[in-house]
C-alpha positions in Angstrom: -0.5 0.1 0.3 1.9 3.3 -1.5 1.9 6.0 1.7 0.2 8.6 0.1 1.1 10.8 2.2 5.1 10.2 2.3 5.9 10.7 -1.7 3.5 13.1 -1.8 0.7 11.7 -4.2 -2.5 12.3 -3.0 -1.2 14.8 -0.4 -2.7 18.0 -2.1 -4.2 19.8 0.2 -6.8 22.4 -0.7 -5.5 26.0 -2.3 -5.9 28.5 0.4 -8.0 32.1 -0.6 -6.0 35.2 0.3 -7.9 37.2 2.4 -9.0 40.5 0.3 -8.9 44.3 1.8 -10.8 46.5 0.4 -10.0 50.0 1.7 -13.6 51.5 2.3 -12.3 55.1 3.4 -13.9 57.9 1.9 -11.0 60.1 1.5 -7.8 58.8 0.0 -5.3 59.3 2.4 -2.3 59.6 -0.6 -4.2 62.7 -2.4 -6.8 63.7 0.3 -9.4 63.7 -1.7 -12.8 62.5 -1.7 -13.2 59.0 -3.3 -16.3 58.3 -5.6 -18.2 55.3 -4.1 -18.2 52.6 -7.0 -19.5 49.3 -6.9 -20.9 47.7 -4.0 -19.6 50.2 -2.0 -23.3 52.3 -3.2 -25.3 49.3 -0.8 -22.9 50.4 1.9 -24.4 51.9 5.7 -22.7 54.3 7.5 -21.5 52.1 10.1 -19.9 49.8 7.1 -17.2 52.1 6.7 -14.0 53.2 8.2 -13.7 55.8 11.0 -12.6 59.0 10.5 -8.9 59.3 10.1 -5.7 61.6 11.4 -5.9 63.2 7.7 -10.1 63.3 7.6 -9.3 65.3 10.9 -7.4 67.8 9.7 -8.9 68.7 7.0 -11.6 69.3 9.0 -10.0 71.7 11.4 -9.3 73.8 8.3 -12.3 75.4 8.8 -13.2 77.9 11.6 -17.2 79.0 12.9 -17.5 81.8 11.0 -16.6 79.2 7.9 -19.0 77.2 9.0 -21.3 79.6 9.7 -21.1 80.8 5.8 -21.3 77.6 4.6 -24.3 77.3 7.2 -25.8 80.0 5.7 -25.9 81.5 9.0 -23.7 84.6 8.6 -23.4 86.3 4.7 -19.7 87.5 4.2 -21.1 91.0 4.0 -21.6 90.2 8.2 -18.5 88.7 8.5 -16.7 91.7 7.0 -18.7 94.4 9.4 -17.5 92.4 12.6 -13.6 92.0 11.5 -14.1 95.7 10.7 -16.3 96.7 13.8 -13.0 94.4 15.7 -10.7 96.7 14.2 -12.2 99.9 15.4 -12.3 98.9 18.4 -9.1 97.6 19.1 -7.7 100.9 17.4 -9.6 102.7 19.9 -8.5 100.8 22.6 -4.8 101.8 21.3 -5.4 105.3 21.0 -7.0 105.6 24.7 -3.2 103.8 25.5 -1.2 106.7 24.3 -2.9 108.7 25.6 -3.1 107.9 29.4 0.2 106.5 29.3 1.4 109.8 27.6 -0.5 111.7 30.7 1.2 109.2 33.1 4.7 110.2 31.4 4.0 114.0 31.8 2.9 113.8 35.3 6.3 111.7 36.4 8.3 114.0 34.4 7.0 116.9 36.5 7.1 115.1 39.8 10.9 114.3 39.1 11.3 117.6 38.5 9.4 119.6 41.3 11.8 116.8 44.0 14.4 118.2 42.6 13.9 122.3 42.1 12.2 122.0 46.2 16.0 122.3 47.1 16.3 125.3 44.7 13.6 127.7 46.1 14.9 129.2 49.3 17.8 129.6 47.2 16.2 131.6 45.3 14.1 133.3 48.3 17.6 134.3 49.4 18.2 135.6 46.0 15.3 137.7 45.8 16.1 138.9 49.0 19.2 140.3 48.2 17.5 141.7 45.2 15.3 144.1 47.0 17.7 144.8 49.6 20.3 146.5 46.7 22.8 143.6 47.2 22.9 142.4 43.4 24.9 145.1 41.7 24.4 145.0 38.0 27.7 143.8 36.6 29.1 141.6 39.8 29.4 138.2 40.6 26.3 137.6 42.5 24.5 139.3 40.6 26.0 137.5 37.9 25.6 133.7 40.0 22.0 134.9 40.1 21.3 135.2 36.7 22.2 131.8 36.2 20.5 129.9 39.0 16.7 131.6 37.4 17.8 131.0 34.4 17.8 127.7 34.8 15.7 127.0 37.1 12.9 128.3 34.9 14.1 126.2 32.1 13.4 123.3 34.3 9.8 125.1 33.6 9.4 126.2 37.4 8.0 129.9 37.2 7.6 132.0 40.2 4.1 134.1 40.8 2.7 136.0 43.0 1.9 139.8 42.4 0.4 143.0 44.4 -2.4 144.2 42.9 -3.5 140.7 41.8 -7.0 139.2 42.9 -7.0 136.9 46.2 -7.1 133.3 45.5 -7.2 131.4 48.3 -6.2 128.1 46.3 -3.0 129.6 45.4 -2.3 132.5 47.6 -2.0 131.6 51.5 -3.4 135.1 53.2 -0.8 135.7 56.3 -2.7 138.5 57.3 -6.1 140.9 56.3 -5.6 144.6 56.3 -9.3 146.4 56.0 -8.5 148.9 53.1 -11.1 152.0 52.1 -12.0 152.0 48.3 -11.3 148.0 48.7 -14.5 145.9 46.3 -12.9 142.8 46.8 -10.3 141.0 48.3 -6.4 141.7 46.6 -3.6 141.1 47.5 -1.3 144.1 49.1 1.5 142.3 49.6 3.3 139.7 48.4 6.1 138.3 51.3 6.6 134.7 49.8 6.9 134.3 46.0 4.9 131.6 44.9 6.1 129.2 41.8 4.3 126.7 39.8 6.1 123.7 37.6 3.7 123.4 34.7 0.3 123.0 36.2 1.2 121.9 39.8 1.5 124.7 42.5 4.8 123.7 43.6 4.8 126.1 46.8 1.7 128.7 47.4 2.3 132.4 47.4 2.4 134.0 51.2 0.7 137.4 50.7 -1.3 140.0 52.7 -4.7 140.1 51.9 -6.4 144.2 51.5 -10.4 143.3 52.6 -13.0 145.7 52.2 -13.4 148.4 55.2 
């Protein structure tokens, strides 16, 4: 009896069929384009299709909410352009206001810094003024030259004196050290400046001390 298993005769096994793999993805992973359904794919249900892959998700993420609204008909391109213009105008206005506030704060800080510096010079200016009233600043003398340079330097910094005899009395910028009833005076008036006041820009560095002539 011939062993068919040994000599190979009659030992032929049925050929195995190779598995058939069908790529049912709707989007071609190589080209990124949507595939047209062919043949039996028309009858395939949504559940039988391959899930959306990374390439599909990346392609879908390109569309923004505004783009989706336009595609769905909820928003028109004109409405979207008007919204973008309104956003641009709002940002521009906010930036302009920010620049104004920054410039204003910078000027305030500048005046404050200069004010702190010139406060130490005010007593020196008082001594110069007293010397001038007593006739000690003889024209051409070294003392007069130094006094002129000092006054010029503080004026360049923006420090200006105020307070003159005969001007109306203002309690906001004048400090009354004495009130003197005076015939013929109809309103409070500066009769004498005891100590000169100084301003730095819009800031009063030191109020003027004055004698006030009041109606009798």
